[in-house]
C-alpha positions as a Markdown table, in Angstrom:
| # | Residue | x | y | z |
|---|---|---|---|---|
| 1 | Unk | -31.0 | 95.0 | -23.9 |
| 2 | Unk | -28.7 | 93.9 | -26.9 |
| 3 | Unk | -31.4 | 90.9 | -27.7 |
| 4 | Unk | -33.9 | 93.8 | -27.9 |
| 5 | Unk | -32.4 | 95.7 | -30.2 |
| 6 | Unk | -31.8 | 92.7 | -32.4 |
| 7 | Unk | -35.5 | 91.5 | -32.3 |
| 8 | Unk | -36.7 | 95.0 | -32.9 |
| 9 | Unk | -34.5 | 95.3 | -35.9 |
| 10 | Unk | -35.5 | 92.4 | -37.4 |
| 11 | Unk | -39.4 | 93.1 | -36.7 |
| 12 | Unk | -38.4 | 96.1 | -39.2 |
| 13 | Unk | -36.8 | 94.7 | -41.4 |
| 14 | Unk | -38.8 | 92.2 | -41.7 |
| 15 | Unk | -42.6 | 93.1 | -41.3 |
| 16 | Unk | -42.9 | 95.1 | -44.4 |
| 17 | Unk | -42.3 | 92.2 | -46.4 |
| 18 | Unk | -44.9 | 89.6 | -44.6 |
| 19 | Unk | -48.4 | 89.6 | -46.2 |
| 20 | Unk | -47.2 | 90.2 | -49.5 |
| 21 | Unk | -47.7 | 87.9 | -52.7 |
| 22 | Unk | -45.5 | 85.5 | -53.7 |
| 23 | Unk | -43.9 | 86.5 | -57.4 |
| 24 | Unk | -45.6 | 84.9 | -60.2 |
| 25 | Unk | -48.3 | 83.9 | -58.1 |
| 26 | Unk | -52.0 | 84.0 | -58.5 |
| 27 | Unk | -52.7 | 87.6 | -57.2 |
| 28 | Unk | -55.4 | 89.1 | -58.8 |
| 29 | Unk | -54.2 | 90.4 | -62.4 |
| 30 | Unk | -51.6 | 92.4 | -60.8 |
| 31 | Unk | -53.4 | 94.3 | -58.2 |
| 32 | Unk | -51.3 | 93.6 | -55.4 |
| 33 | Unk | -53.9 | 91.4 | -53.2 |
| 34 | Unk | -54.4 | 87.4 | -53.2 |
| 35 | Unk | -57.4 | 85.5 | -54.5 |
| 36 | Unk | -59.0 | 83.8 | -52.3 |
| 37 | Unk | -59.9 | 79.9 | -52.6 |
| 38 | Unk | -62.8 | 79.0 | -52.3 |
| 39 | Unk | -65.0 | 75.5 | -52.3 |
| 40 | Unk | -67.9 | 75.0 | -54.6 |
| 41 | Unk | -70.5 | 73.1 | -53.9 |
| 42 | Unk | -72.5 | 71.7 | -57.4 |
| 43 | Unk | -74.6 | 68.1 | -57.6 |
| 44 | Unk | -76.0 | 68.8 | -60.8 |
| 45 | Unk | -75.1 | 65.6 | -63.0 |
| 46 | Unk | -78.1 | 65.3 | -65.8 |
| 47 | Unk | -77.7 | 68.4 | -68.2 |
| 48 | Unk | -81.0 | 69.1 | -70.9 |
| 49 | Unk | -80.8 | 72.1 | -73.0 |
| 50 | Unk | -83.0 | 74.0 | -71.0 |
| 51 | Unk | -80.8 | 73.6 | -67.6 |
| 52 | Unk | -79.4 | 76.0 | -65.6 |
| 53 | Unk | -75.8 | 74.9 | -64.2 |
| 54 | Unk | -75.9 | 76.3 | -60.8 |
| 55 | Unk | -72.8 | 76.6 | -58.6 |
| 56 | Unk | -72.8 | 77.4 | -54.6 |
| 57 | Unk | -69.5 | 78.8 | -54.2 |
| 58 | Unk | -68.9 | 78.5 | -50.1 |
| 59 | Unk | -67.1 | 81.4 | -48.5 |
| 60 | Unk | -68.6 | 83.8 | -50.7 |
| 61 | Unk | -70.9 | 85.0 | -47.8 |
| 62 | Unk | -68.7 | 88.6 | -47.6 |
| 63 | Unk | -68.1 | 89.4 | -51.5 |
| 64 | Unk | -69.8 | 91.4 | -53.6 |
| 65 | Unk | -68.6 | 90.3 | -57.0 |
| 66 | Unk | -69.8 | 92.2 | -60.3 |
| 67 | Unk | -69.6 | 89.3 | -62.7 |
| 68 | Unk | -68.3 | 85.2 | -62.4 |
| 69 | Unk | -66.0 | 83.8 | -65.7 |
| 70 | Unk | -67.1 | 80.1 | -65.6 |
| 71 | Unk | -64.9 | 77.4 | -67.6 |
| 72 | Unk | -65.1 | 74.4 | -68.7 |
| 73 | Unk | -61.7 | 72.1 | -69.9 |
| 74 | Unk | -61.8 | 68.5 | -70.9 |
| 75 | Unk | -63.0 | 66.3 | -73.2 |
| 76 | Unk | -66.2 | 64.8 | -75.0 |
| 77 | Unk | -67.0 | 62.0 | -77.6 |
| 78 | Unk | -63.0 | 62.1 | -77.9 |
| 79 | Unk | -62.7 | 65.5 | -78.9 |
| 80 | Unk | -61.4 | 68.3 | -76.7 |
| 81 | Unk | -63.4 | 70.9 | -75.3 |
| 82 | Unk | -62.7 | 74.5 | -73.9 |
| 83 | Unk | -65.9 | 76.6 | -73.2 |
| 84 | Unk | -65.6 | 79.8 | -71.6 |
| 85 | Unk | -68.8 | 82.5 | -70.5 |
| 86 | Unk | -68.6 | 85.3 | -68.7 |
| 87 | Unk | -71.9 | 85.4 | -66.5 |
| 88 | Unk | -72.8 | 89.1 | -65.3 |
| 89 | Unk | -74.2 | 90.2 | -61.9 |
| 90 | Unk | -77.6 | 91.9 | -61.9 |
| 91 | Unk | -77.5 | 95.5 | -60.2 |
| 92 | Unk | -79.0 | 93.7 | -57.1 |
| 93 | Unk | -76.0 | 91.8 | -57.5 |
| 94 | Unk | -75.8 | 87.6 | -57.8 |
| 95 | Unk | -78.5 | 85.6 | -56.0 |
| 96 | Unk | -77.5 | 84.1 | -52.9 |
| 97 | Unk | -77.9 | 81.2 | -50.3 |
| 98 | Unk | -79.9 | 83.9 | -47.9 |
| 99 | Unk | -81.7 | 86.4 | -49.7 |
| 100 | Unk | -79.2 | 89.1 | -49.5 |
| 101 | Unk | -76.7 | 87.5 | -47.3 |
| 102 | Unk | -75.4 | 83.2 | -47.8 |
| 103 | Unk | -72.9 | 82.2 | -50.1 |
| 104 | Unk | -73.1 | 83.6 | -53.9 |
| 105 | Unk | -74.8 | 81.2 | -56.5 |
| 106 | Unk | -73.4 | 81.3 | -60.3 |
| 107 | Unk | -76.0 | 80.4 | -62.4 |
| 108 | Unk | -74.7 | 79.7 | -66.0 |
| 109 | Unk | -77.3 | 78.8 | -68.5 |
| 110 | Unk | -76.3 | 76.0 | -70.4 |
| 111 | Unk | -78.3 | 77.4 | -73.8 |
| 112 | Unk | -75.4 | 80.5 | -73.6 |
| 113 | Unk | -72.8 | 78.1 | -75.8 |
| 114 | Unk | -72.1 | 75.0 | -73.5 |
| 115 | Unk | -74.5 | 72.7 | -75.2 |
| 116 | Unk | -73.0 | 73.6 | -78.3 |
| 117 | Unk | -69.9 | 73.1 | -77.9 |
| 118 | Unk | -70.9 | 69.7 | -76.7 |
| 119 | Unk | -73.1 | 69.0 | -79.4 |
| 120 | Unk | -74.4 | 65.5 | -78.1 |
| 121 | Unk | -76.5 | 63.2 | -80.7 |
| 122 | Unk | -78.5 | 62.3 | -79.0 |
| 123 | Unk | -76.4 | 62.1 | -75.9 |
| 124 | Unk | -72.9 | 63.1 | -74.7 |
| 125 | Unk | -70.4 | 63.2 | -71.8 |
| 126 | Unk | -68.3 | 66.1 | -70.2 |
| 127 | Unk | -65.1 | 64.9 | -68.4 |
| 128 | Unk | -63.0 | 67.3 | -67.7 |
| 129 | Unk | -62.6 | 70.2 | -65.1 |
| 130 | Unk | -64.8 | 73.8 | -64.1 |
| 131 | Unk | -63.3 | 76.7 | -62.7 |
| 132 | Unk | -65.6 | 79.4 | -61.6 |
| 133 | Unk | -63.7 | 83.0 | -61.1 |
| 134 | Unk | -65.3 | 85.6 | -59.2 |
| 135 | Unk | -64.4 | 89.3 | -60.7 |
| 136 | Unk | -65.0 | 92.9 | -58.7 |
| 137 | Unk | -64.4 | 96.7 | -59.8 |
| 138 | Unk | -60.5 | 95.5 | -59.0 |
| 139 | Unk | -60.0 | 92.2 | -61.0 |
| 140 | Unk | -60.1 | 88.8 | -60.0 |
| 141 | Unk | -61.5 | 88.2 | -56.3 |
| 142 | Unk | -61.5 | 84.8 | -55.6 |
| 143 | Unk | -61.5 | 81.8 | -57.7 |
| 144 | Unk | -62.5 | 77.6 | -57.2 |
| 145 | Unk | -62.4 | 74.7 | -59.4 |
| 146 | Unk | -64.0 | 71.1 | -59.7 |
| 147 | Unk | -61.7 | 68.5 | -61.3 |
| 148 | Unk | -63.1 | 65.3 | -62.7 |
| 149 | Unk | -66.2 | 66.2 | -63.2 |
| 150 | Unk | -68.7 | 64.4 | -65.4 |
| 151 | Unk | -71.6 | 65.7 | -66.8 |
| 152 | Unk | -74.0 | 63.8 | -69.3 |
| 153 | Unk | -76.2 | 65.5 | -71.4 |
| 154 | Unk | -79.6 | 64.5 | -73.0 |
């Protein structure tokens, strides 16, 4: 009987701490929820002035983000590159892989500043990391990143 009391006491004492975010961890901008890590499916390498980079966020099928923050950080032609843009979802939401279901597709037109940041003359390579954060009304919902990316601007 004493063992049962001890186990019950441990359960009551430890259970409230389970599932709590680690102090200092990325947990949704202080919202108390954990930010989900997603995988990115992306197969574009050639970038033209009219290109739209399309990222499929695997595992986002049950999420309803209102915006996505796109960040590219790396180098091009020996210079450091840091580019950020917020992509706002249209009123009906982000496009998905299967109608109104499926993974979220985030589309980033390169003519919204990324092309000018790289300044291909006439061509340039971008090497670095790409990061996407999905944001809803509360804050950051999910994040995904691709390291070691190379994009060929022509």
